[in-house]
C-alpha positions in Angstrom: -9.3 -22.2 -29.1 -10.2 -25.1 -26.9 -11.5 -24.7 -23.4 -8.2 -25.7 -21.8 -6.4 -23.1 -23.9 -8.9 -20.5 -22.9 -8.4 -21.4 -19.3 -4.7 -21.3 -19.5 -4.8 -17.8 -21.3 -7.2 -16.6 -18.6 -4.8 -17.8 -15.8 -1.8 -16.1 -17.6 -3.8 -12.8 -17.7 -4.5 -13.2 -13.9 -0.8 -13.8 -13.2 0.2 -10.8 -15.3 -2.4 -8.7 -13.4 -0.8 -9.8 -10.1 2.6 -9.0 -11.4 1.5 -5.5 -12.4 -0.1 -5.0 -8.9 3.1 -6.2 -7.2 5.2 -3.9 -9.4 3.2 -0.9 -8.0 3.0 -2.1 -4.4 6.2 -4.1 -4.0 9.0 -3.3 -1.6 9.4 -3.2 2.2 7.4 0.0 2.7 4.6 0.8 0.3 1.8 -1.3 1.9 2.8 0.0 5.4 2.6 3.6 4.1 -0.8 3.0 2.4 -2.0 1.4 5.6 -1.1 4.3 7.7 -3.0 6.7 5.5 -5.9 4.2 5.2 -6.4 3.7 8.9 -6.0 7.4 9.8 -7.6 8.9 6.7 -4.9 11.6 6.4 -1.5 11.7 7.6 1.4 14.2 7.7 4.9 13.1 6.8 6.0 12.9 10.4 2.9 10.8 11.3 3.8 8.3 8.7 7.4 8.3 9.8 6.2 7.4 13.4 3.8 4.8 12.1 6.2 2.8 9.9 9.0 1.5 12.1 12.5 1.6 10.6 11.8 3.8 7.5 14.2 6.7 6.9 13.1 10.2 5.9 14.8 9.8 2.4 13.1 6.4 1.8 9.7 7.7 3.0 10.0 10.6 0.7 10.9 8.4 -2.3 8.1 6.0 -1.6 5.5 8.8 -1.2 6.6 10.2 -4.6 6.2 6.8 -6.2 2.8 6.3 -4.7 1.7 9.7 -5.9 3.0 9.0 -9.4 0.9 5.8 -9.4 -2.2 7.9 -8.4 -2.6 6.1 -5.1 -2.1 9.1 -2.8 -2.6 12.8 -3.0 -0.1 15.3 -1.5 -1.6 18.6 -0.3 0.5 21.5 0.9 -1.5 23.5 3.4 -1.1 27.3 3.7 0.1 27.3 7.3 3.1 28.5 9.3 5.2 26.4 9.2 4.1 24.8 5.9 2.3 21.5 6.6 2.0 18.7 4.0 -0.8 16.1 4.2 -1.2 12.8 2.5 -4.5 11.2 1.6 -5.5 8.2 -0.4 -7.0 9.1 -3.8 -10.4 7.6 -4.7 -8.3 5.1 -6.7 -6.1 4.5 -3.6 -9.1 3.7 -1.5 -9.8 0.7 -3.7 -6.9 -0.9 -1.8 -8.7 -0.7 1.5 -10.2 -4.2 1.3 -6.8 -5.6 0.5 -5.3 -3.8 3.5 -7.9 -5.2 5.9 -7.5 -8.7 4.4 -3.7 -8.5 4.8 -4.2 -7.4 8.4 -6.5 -10.2 9.1 -4.1 -12.7 7.5 -1.2 -11.3 9.3 -3.0 -11.8 12.7 -3.9 -15.3 11.9 -0.3 -16.1 10.6 1.2 -14.8 13.8 -1.2 -17.0 15.8 -0.3 -20.1 13.7 3.5 -19.4 14.1 3.2 -18.8 17.8 1.1 -21.9 18.4 3.9 -24.0 16.8 6.4 -22.8 19.3 
């Protein structure tokens, strides 16, 4: 295989890896939910509902289940009255922390660029 073919194959693998990541993190809500848990370390369902503007109870429940299936968050039922459920990032989920901070930084800069052009 020539160097150019190796380079193309490497780029294709990178693009596929991005596709895989986006498959897990895509949608309107997942990054916001992960961010809520990331910034506060642990959150209850109602906390996340308050943090993520516009999400419904049903959608939050669905997204939390998918994030749990993908091993990014852990759901813990506490033995309390009434029963309390807490969500934490798993060790694997914490690997997204840098991405969350980078997205926040980029989002702030993007807002400044857009506002400056008005």
